[in-house]
Backbone bond lengths (Angstrom), bond angles and torsions (degrees), N, CA, C in turn:
res aa  C-N    CA-C-N  psi(-1)  N-CA   C-N-CA  omega(-1)  CA-C   N-CA-C  phi
1 X - - - 1.518 - - 1.516 110.82 -
2 X 1.304 113.15 137.12 1.524 119.45 173.21 1.553 109.48 -108.71
3 X 1.195 111.39 132.60 1.539 120.54 -178.61 1.436 115.39 -131.38
4 X 1.418 117.67 147.30 1.466 114.47 173.13 1.529 106.77 -143.34
5 X 1.231 117.65 159.72 1.475 122.37 174.71 1.560 107.93 -136.98
6 X 1.432 111.17 138.03 1.460 114.76 174.30 1.442 107.26 -118.63
7 X 1.312 119.61 131.91 1.463 117.93 179.01 1.572 104.90 -125.03
8 X 1.346 109.76 131.33 1.405 116.07 178.12 1.592 106.01 -101.27
9 X 1.327 116.67 119.90 1.495 123.74 -177.78 1.399 115.31 -97.69
10 X 1.436 111.24 -6.21 1.426 116.97 178.11 1.524 117.45 -98.42
11 X 1.240 121.08 -175.59 1.472 128.32 -176.99 1.467 115.56 -88.04
12 X 1.471 111.54 -25.79 1.431 118.39 -175.52 1.485 112.62 -90.06
13 X 1.315 119.71 158.48 1.371 119.90 176.81 1.426 112.95 -70.60
14 X 1.364 116.30 135.95 1.444 118.92 -172.17 1.553 107.74 -119.81
15 X 1.394 112.48 97.40 1.506 111.90 178.77 1.586 107.05 -64.74
16 X 1.357 109.96 146.41 1.488 115.10 -179.96 1.543 105.68 -145.34
17 X 1.321 111.25 148.49 1.639 117.65 176.42 1.449 100.71 -161.27
18 X 1.318 110.16 139.12 1.422 120.02 173.13 1.509 108.16 -162.00
19 X 1.330 115.80 159.61 1.444 121.33 -173.46 1.643 108.39 -129.79
20 X 1.249 109.51 154.55 1.384 120.16 177.83 1.475 109.44 -102.99
21 X 1.363 117.61 129.74 1.519 117.58 -176.19 1.533 104.73 -132.11
22 X 1.295 116.46 81.62 1.477 119.21 179.70 1.482 108.85 -65.97
23 X 1.496 117.55 145.41 1.368 125.96 -177.12 1.551 104.47 -131.13
24 X 1.269 113.61 156.91 1.506 120.42 -178.50 1.489 103.03 -136.95
25 X 1.360 111.02 140.19 1.519 118.59 171.89 1.458 106.54 -68.81
26 X 1.229 113.79 140.35 1.590 118.45 175.79 1.529 111.80 -157.11
27 X 1.265 119.86 129.51 1.491 126.59 3.34 1.667 109.29 -72.32
28 X 1.241 111.30 152.07 1.569 114.77 170.32 1.544 111.15 -55.15
29 X 1.394 111.63 150.27 1.493 109.05 -174.02 1.505 118.55 -72.15
30 X 1.343 123.51 2.35 1.432 123.60 179.67 1.498 114.16 -76.83
31 X 1.324 120.57 0.10 1.513 121.65 175.09 1.474 116.77 95.29
32 X 1.224 127.13 4.55 1.482 124.91 171.56 1.369 111.80 -69.27
33 X 1.438 117.25 152.14 1.425 123.94 179.94 1.575 110.96 -61.12
34 X 1.203 119.62 151.76 1.474 123.33 171.74 1.448 114.82 -45.94
35 X 1.346 116.75 -51.42 1.545 115.65 -173.87 1.516 110.28 -83.79
36 X 1.300 122.14 13.87 1.369 128.73 172.29 1.540 116.26 -87.80
37 X 1.394 112.79 -5.63 1.469 121.13 -173.25 1.497 106.92 -100.20
38 X 1.258 116.24 134.52 1.470 118.61 177.43 1.632 106.57 -134.55
39 X 1.388 112.08 161.05 1.404 117.75 174.71 1.497 107.21 -125.39
40 X 1.265 115.95 123.86 1.543 121.15 179.52 1.550 108.27 -99.98
41 X 1.371 109.15 118.17 1.471 113.29 172.13 1.454 113.77 -82.57
42 X 1.347 120.75 161.68 1.369 123.57 -179.48 1.553 113.93 -68.21
43 X 1.277 109.75 -29.46 1.582 115.49 178.01 1.456 113.71 -131.94
44 X 1.315 122.62 161.70 1.466 117.39 167.32 1.480 112.45 -62.13
45 X 1.359 115.04 140.91 1.496 120.59 174.68 1.444 109.63 -118.74
46 X 1.327 115.29 113.49 1.495 123.60 -171.21 1.496 112.55 -107.26
47 X 1.263 119.87 -11.13 1.471 123.04 -171.64 1.526 106.78 -76.78
48 X 1.387 113.01 146.19 1.467 119.07 178.61 1.598 108.55 -70.71
49 X 1.209 114.55 157.54 1.544 118.61 -177.09 1.476 103.53 -104.36
50 X 1.414 117.51 143.01 1.456 122.18 172.95 1.589 106.19 -80.25
51 X 1.315 105.89 152.24 1.437 118.67 170.24 1.458 119.55 -99.70
52 X 1.316 117.21 165.75 1.622 121.03 -176.03 1.530 105.33 -101.51
53 X 1.345 112.80 144.50 1.442 120.33 172.81 1.545 100.86 -137.35
54 X 1.394 114.12 114.11 1.346 118.59 -179.90 1.433 116.64 52.02
55 X 1.313 114.63 41.87 1.449 127.36 179.15 1.589 117.00 75.21
56 X 1.280 112.33 1.53 1.550 118.75 172.99 1.450 112.63 -112.15
57 X 1.359 113.89 158.57 1.512 119.29 172.95 1.516 109.75 -58.48
58 X 1.425 116.11 129.10 1.430 115.93 176.42 1.456 112.11 -102.60
59 X 1.321 118.07 -176.01 1.448 124.05 178.65 1.469 118.62 -73.34
60 X 1.350 111.72 -24.58 1.629 117.86 179.42 1.412 113.40 -78.30
61 X 1.245 121.45 154.35 1.452 129.21 175.20 1.438 106.81 -125.76
62 X 1.375 117.51 157.99 1.438 118.26 165.82 1.638 109.35 -126.92
63 X 1.325 115.92 157.57 1.514 116.01 -177.49 1.494 110.16 -64.83
64 X 1.316 110.23 156.45 1.488 121.97 -177.48 1.554 102.95 -65.09
65 X 1.437 118.35 136.12 1.367 118.64 175.87 1.680 116.19 -86.15
66 X 1.293 109.83 14.51 1.487 113.88 177.15 1.485 113.64 -87.12
67 X 1.259 120.60 149.76 1.399 128.40 172.34 1.593 101.96 -117.48
68 X 1.323 118.42 106.53 1.445 125.32 -167.49 1.513 106.74 55.50
69 X 1.319 120.11 -110.88 1.555 123.37 178.64 1.426 117.01 -102.10
70 X 1.325 118.48 -2.04 1.436 127.20 -171.84 1.565 114.21 -99.36
71 X 1.296 117.28 135.31 1.421 122.29 172.80 1.568 103.57 -125.59
72 X 1.324 112.54 118.39 1.434 122.18 177.82 1.634 108.74 -91.20
73 X 1.344 111.41 118.67 1.537 109.75 -173.43 1.479 107.17 -75.87
74 X 1.393 112.77 136.67 1.473 120.26 171.82 1.519 105.42 -148.81
75 X 1.408 116.45 153.08 1.356 117.87 -178.94 1.525 120.17 -53.48
76 X 1.301 112.80 -32.94 1.460 119.25 -173.22 1.568 108.61 -68.11
77 X 1.216 117.52 -23.48 1.596 122.04 -178.50 1.570 103.88 -58.80
78 X 1.327 119.40 -31.06 1.426 119.88 -167.92 1.541 109.60 -108.60
79 X 1.341 119.19 14.61 1.428 123.09 -176.47 1.487 114.09 -61.51
80 X 1.368 110.34 -33.44 1.452 118.43 -175.12 1.611 108.35 -102.32
81 X 1.330 116.82 16.34 1.437 117.60 -177.83 1.587 115.91 103.10
82 X 1.251 113.86 -160.62 1.503 118.87 -172.04 1.571 108.68 -68.37
83 X 1.271 115.57 158.71 1.451 120.91 176.09 1.494 105.23 -98.12
84 X 1.272 121.12 124.79 1.401 126.10 -173.30 1.631 110.36 -113.29
85 X 1.389 114.27 102.74 1.489 115.67 -177.35 1.554 104.07 -99.03
86 X 1.315 116.01 92.17 1.369 123.82 -178.80 1.555 122.74 -95.34
87 X 1.275 108.55 2.65 1.482 119.00 173.09 1.548 116.22 -140.81
88 X 1.374 110.88 51.10 1.451 121.33 178.80 1.455 118.52 -58.69
89 X 1.296 118.02 136.88 1.501 118.49 166.55 1.519 108.91 -94.90
90 X 1.364 117.10 -25.68 1.446 124.51 -177.52 1.582 108.60 -72.63
91 X 1.395 112.68 149.04 1.407 120.18 170.67 1.520 112.28 -116.29
92 X 1.323 113.00 -6.17 1.475 120.24 -177.33 1.465 108.80 -147.54
93 X 1.402 111.40 164.11 1.560 123.26 176.77 1.443 108.66 -123.18
94 X 1.282 119.24 151.33 1.566 116.68 177.60 1.496 106.61 -119.63
């Protein structure tokens, strides 16, 4: 679980925004091949993923890299940058 708290100790409104960007070491250090690693989502994720343009969300989307609930990690997944799952049904990974 990732958690954050924002406390405004002043009298004025304090706009706040931040994002969590989890990262995983890949490949794991036990020696498996890069494409032997998978991430299993709690639920199937069928929504397309937005792409980045100059560091911001762009108008183009790309298809989900999941097959049912599994995402097999491969270098090509990250050729266009980070994967942004902005409409997740899952609340956990296995």
